[in-house]
C-alpha atoms as one frame of an Amber mdcrd trajectory, in Angstrom:
protein
 -14.361  61.194   6.261 -16.244  58.886   4.255 -16.319  54.954   3.982 -13.710
  55.679   0.007 -11.504  57.991   1.633  -7.439  56.573   0.317  -6.668  55.069
   2.992  -9.505  52.751   2.355  -8.571  52.054  -0.976  -5.117  51.274  -0.401
  -5.901  48.767   2.185  -8.724  46.974   0.178  -5.121  47.361  -2.621  -3.341
  45.410  -0.486  -6.145  42.944   1.196  -7.000  42.116  -2.584  -3.018  41.868
  -3.355  -1.909  39.483  -0.610  -5.173  37.659  -1.259  -4.476  36.824  -5.481
  -1.392  33.902  -4.337  -4.147  32.084  -2.372  -6.365  32.257  -5.713  -4.188
  31.147  -7.767  -2.612  27.285  -8.389   0.531  26.568  -6.991   2.837  23.424
  -9.285   2.604  22.094  -5.953  -1.589  22.021  -5.345  -1.566  20.743  -8.922
   0.022  17.767  -8.223  -1.600  17.562  -4.700  -4.949  17.137  -7.345  -3.881
  15.042  -9.709  -2.431  12.371  -7.585  -5.545  13.117  -5.165  -7.657  12.081
  -9.195  -5.856   8.993  -9.276  -5.862   7.932  -6.197 -10.224   7.824  -6.594
  -9.567   6.265  -9.698  -7.254   3.253  -9.729  -5.274   1.782 -12.490  -6.655
  -1.710 -13.535  -3.707  -3.353 -15.457  -1.157  -1.949 -12.791  -3.121  -3.333
  -9.743  -3.159  -6.554 -11.937   0.729  -6.540 -13.238   1.251  -6.306  -9.476
  -0.804  -9.257  -8.652   0.467 -10.994 -11.231   4.286 -10.668 -10.225   3.222
 -10.842  -6.159   1.885 -13.938  -7.224   4.800 -15.254  -9.553   6.416 -14.143
  -6.368   4.456 -16.151  -3.988   4.738 -19.571  -5.881   8.785 -19.489  -6.046
   8.572 -18.850  -2.667   6.226 -21.659  -1.930   9.011 -24.110  -4.073  12.116
 -22.665  -2.252   9.576 -23.198   0.949   9.313 -26.879   0.199  12.987 -27.256
   0.147  13.555 -25.433   3.532  11.181 -27.466   4.999  13.152 -30.779   3.397
  15.757 -29.867   5.159  14.514 -29.116   8.752  16.212 -31.608  11.180  13.157
 -32.231  13.801  13.570 -34.005  17.044  13.044 -37.322  17.102  10.759 -37.284
  20.505   8.212 -35.402  21.343   5.074 -32.966  19.741   7.803 -31.365  17.206
   8.356 -35.290  15.991   4.190 -36.355  15.861   3.869 -32.867  13.920   7.361
 -33.607  11.718   5.926 -37.166  10.905   2.337 -35.772   9.962   3.535 -32.987
   7.557   5.511 -33.188   4.449   7.273 -30.274   3.474   4.966 -29.704   1.040
   1.997 -29.795   2.999   4.528 -27.227   5.995   4.929 -24.569   2.655   1.408
 -24.271   2.099   0.755 -23.599   5.327   3.464 -20.811   5.404   1.838 -19.898
   1.969  -1.811 -19.848   3.420  -0.477 -17.906   6.466   0.967 -15.567   3.642
  -2.107 -15.279   2.001  -4.448 -14.792   5.285  -2.292 -11.535   6.030  -2.091
 -10.468   1.974  -5.754 -10.739   2.432  -6.526  -8.884   5.480  -4.457  -6.285
   4.795  -4.587  -5.313   0.960  -8.515  -4.261   1.506  -8.112  -2.235   4.465
  -4.770   0.001   1.602  -6.863   0.194  -1.469 -10.413   1.331   0.846
């Protein structure tokens, strides 16, 4: 019995047939590779367009917040009355927008990286 008998040849051929599909790139592997390449090189134009749309939306939301805070009925006594007296609806809207921008500034760098 030699090392290259018929059984060994059939065994090597079976392993070669079984390994062949692993060497070929399937459609899902090609898709995953393309996605990883796009994530490695983000499209700056898309980021700018989405950022501009978000900024426009936040500007519209800010103007609506002024109307919302302008219609709030605050109590006439206590801490809320003092806060309402010191802050106009525009200041309250600006504060709410500052909080929203702060959340975006904290979360966005983690999502991009």
